[in-house]
Structure formats: C-alpha cells, structure tokens
C-alpha positions as CSV (number, residue, x, y, z in Angstrom):
1,M,52.5,100.1,0.4
2,L,50.9,97.0,1.0
3,Y,48.8,95.8,4.1
4,F,47.7,92.7,5.4
5,A,44.5,93.2,7.2
6,Y,43.4,90.4,9.5
7,G,40.9,91.6,11.5
8,S,37.7,94.0,10.7
9,N,39.8,96.2,8.3
10,M,39.2,93.1,6.0
11,A,35.7,94.4,5.6
12,T,35.6,96.8,2.2
13,Q,33.4,99.2,4.1
14,R,35.1,100.1,7.0
15,I,39.2,100.1,5.4
16,A,37.1,102.5,3.0
17,A,35.8,104.1,5.3
18,R,39.4,105.2,6.8
19,V,41.4,105.4,4.1
20,P,41.1,104.7,0.4
21,A,42.7,100.8,-0.4
22,R,42.7,98.4,-3.1
23,F,41.8,95.4,-2.8
24,V,45.5,92.9,-3.7
25,T,44.2,89.7,-3.1
26,T,43.2,87.3,0.3
27,A,46.6,85.3,1.7
28,L,47.8,83.1,4.6
29,L,50.5,83.9,7.4
30,P,51.8,80.9,8.1
31,A,53.0,80.0,11.9
32,Y,50.3,82.3,13.5
33,R,47.3,82.5,15.2
34,L,44.5,84.8,15.2
35,A,43.5,86.2,18.8
36,F,40.7,88.7,20.1
37,H,42.9,88.9,23.3
38,Q,43.4,93.3,21.9
39,R,41.9,95.5,24.4
40,G,40.0,98.0,22.6
41,G,39.1,101.8,23.5
42,D,36.4,100.5,24.4
43,G,37.1,97.9,26.5
44,S,36.5,94.9,24.2
45,G,38.4,92.3,22.6
46,K,39.8,92.7,19.4
47,C,42.0,91.2,16.7
48,D,45.9,90.4,17.0
49,I,48.4,87.7,15.7
50,V,50.4,85.8,17.6
51,P,53.4,83.4,16.6
52,A,52.1,79.7,17.1
53,S,52.8,76.6,16.0
54,A,54.3,76.0,12.1
55,Q,50.6,74.1,12.0
56,S,48.9,77.6,13.0
57,A,47.7,80.1,10.1
58,V,46.2,83.1,10.1
59,Y,44.6,84.6,6.6
60,G,43.6,88.1,5.5
61,V,43.4,90.5,2.9
62,I,46.3,92.3,1.5
63,W,44.7,96.1,0.9
64,E,47.4,98.0,-1.5
65,M,47.6,102.1,-0.4
66,A,49.4,104.9,-1.4
67,S,52.5,105.8,1.6
68,H,51.1,109.0,2.7
69,H,47.6,107.7,3.8
70,K,49.4,105.6,6.1
71,P,49.5,107.8,8.9
72,T,45.8,108.3,8.8
73,L,45.4,104.2,9.2
74,D,47.8,104.9,11.8
75,R,45.7,106.7,13.7
76,Y,42.7,104.5,13.8
77,E,44.9,101.7,14.4
78,G,46.6,103.3,17.9
79,L,49.8,102.9,16.3
80,G,52.3,103.1,19.6
81,A,49.7,102.9,21.9
82,A,47.1,99.8,21.0
83,Y,49.2,98.5,18.4
84,N,53.0,98.2,16.7
85,E,53.7,98.0,13.6
86,T,55.5,95.0,11.7
87,W,56.7,93.5,8.3
88,L,55.2,89.9,7.1
89,T,55.8,87.9,4.5
90,V,52.6,86.2,3.4
91,T,51.6,83.9,0.6
92,D,48.6,84.7,-1.8
93,L,46.4,81.9,-1.5
94,A,45.3,81.7,-5.7
95,S,49.0,81.7,-6.8
96,D,51.3,81.0,-4.0
97,R,53.2,84.4,-4.4
98,Q,54.9,85.7,-1.4
99,F,54.1,89.4,-0.5
100,E,55.8,91.2,1.7
101,V,53.4,93.2,4.3
102,Q,53.0,96.1,6.8
103,A,50.7,94.9,9.9
104,Y,49.4,95.8,13.6
105,I,50.3,94.0,16.3
106,G,48.4,93.9,19.4
107,N,50.2,96.2,22.2
108,L,47.4,95.9,25.3
109,T,46.6,92.5,25.5
110,A,44.6,90.5,28.2
111,L,43.1,86.9,28.7
112,G,39.4,86.8,28.6
113,L,38.5,89.6,26.7
114,R,36.0,89.2,23.8
115,P,34.7,91.4,20.8
116,Y,31.4,92.6,20.4
117,T,28.7,90.8,18.6
118,W,29.2,93.9,15.5
119,Y,33.2,93.6,15.9
120,K,32.8,89.5,15.2
121,H,30.2,89.9,12.8
122,H,33.2,92.7,10.4
123,V,35.6,89.9,10.9
124,L,33.2,87.1,9.6
125,A,31.4,88.8,7.1
126,E,34.2,90.1,5.3
127,A,36.5,86.6,5.7
128,R,33.0,85.3,3.5
129,E,32.9,87.6,1.4
130,H,37.0,86.9,0.3
131,G,36.3,83.4,0.2
132,L,38.2,82.2,3.2
133,P,38.7,78.6,3.7
134,A,35.5,77.0,5.4
135,Y,37.2,75.5,8.2
136,Y,38.7,79.1,9.0
137,L,35.0,80.3,8.6
138,R,34.2,77.6,11.5
139,A,36.7,78.6,13.6
140,L,35.6,82.5,13.4
141,E,32.3,81.8,13.9
142,G,32.9,79.7,17.2
143,I,34.1,82.5,18.7
144,E,32.3,83.4,21.6
145,A,31.1,87.4,21.5
146,H,28.5,89.6,23.5
147,Q,26.5,92.4,22.9
148,D,27.5,95.8,23.0
149,D,25.5,97.9,26.0
150,N,26.1,101.0,23.5
151,A,23.0,100.6,21.3
152,E,24.2,103.5,19.2
153,R,27.6,102.0,18.6
154,H,26.2,98.5,17.8
155,A,23.7,100.5,15.3
156,R,26.3,103.0,13.9
157,E,28.8,99.5,12.9
158,M,26.4,97.6,11.8
159,A,25.3,100.0,9.2
160,L,28.1,99.5,7.4
161,Y,26.2,96.5,5.8
162,A,22.8,98.2,4.7
163,P,22.1,97.4,1.4
164,I,22.4,100.7,-0.6
165,E,19.3,102.7,-1.8
166,P,18.9,103.0,-5.8
167,L,18.8,106.5,-6.4
168,M,15.2,107.5,-7.5
169,S,14.8,109.0,-11.0
170,A,12.5,112.2,-11.3
171,T,9.7,111.4,-13.4
C-alpha cells in the first residue's frame, strides 16, 4: 500500500522506527494546506492537512509498505481517535505521475496549538532531506514552535538524528 506522509513521518528514521517502509517519491497534494492544529497526546500541535484554496498545496513523501504493517502504523497514529484515514490523489514531483495514497487526517483539532521544537525539527529535517521546494521550507521554518518541558522526550526525539558511530574493528 502507498502512504502519504506530510508531517513527522516524512522522517526516514521515524518511519523506520515504526514500520518497514520503502521510499517511493516526493509528492504534491493540491488544494490542501498544512496545519499544526492536531492535538497530540503530549498536548502540543501535530501536523494535519486541511482542504484549502486551489492555490494551496502540501508537499510530502510517499512510502510503500506491506498492508500487514498498516495496523501498526494505525496504532502509532491513533486511528479512530486522534486521526482518521482518507484516500487522496497526489502528484509525483519528478514525473507528474499521479498516485492514489492513504493519509491520516486530524480528528482532535484545536486553535492555538504549537508544535514542540523537536516535532518541528522532524518535519523540517525531512522536508530538506527529500528536497522539497525552498518556499515550502521557508514556510515550515516560520512555524512558531515551543520548547518541550519534558527534556527526556526532547532528547529521545532528537536522538533520531544523532550520527551513527562507525563500528570499531578489533586489532
């Protein structure tokens, strides 16, 4: 199955920690906008996609995963409580080919939520890694975020980006 990630699941490290998935391509979802108004279990703002004007668009990553891994991802995303699922048509940025993809849409939205800095980092780091357009990166950079008071959670989330130490060979 094909899954469209537009938030923190764009992060290769984050999706790999959740389910085995293969990168397919980067894609554009027209007539939607990205919002950080989904209430996370930690009380901060998480990503959601919202229908918007024809001039708006959300960029993201298409992952392919075996359908038997979907229930695991559904649990991470809180399917049925935090998020619902939908099927959308997105366009490959490289070839203009269209894909039918599964995506999650927020179910617990509220005004005034902001993401934690580590969550914003997930979204921004992977948007950069996957080469999303510069104007989109600037918009993500402009999202107001706040520091997580839970230093342990912040460190755990940021550890996904720690460089992997090379194995030392015994001599």
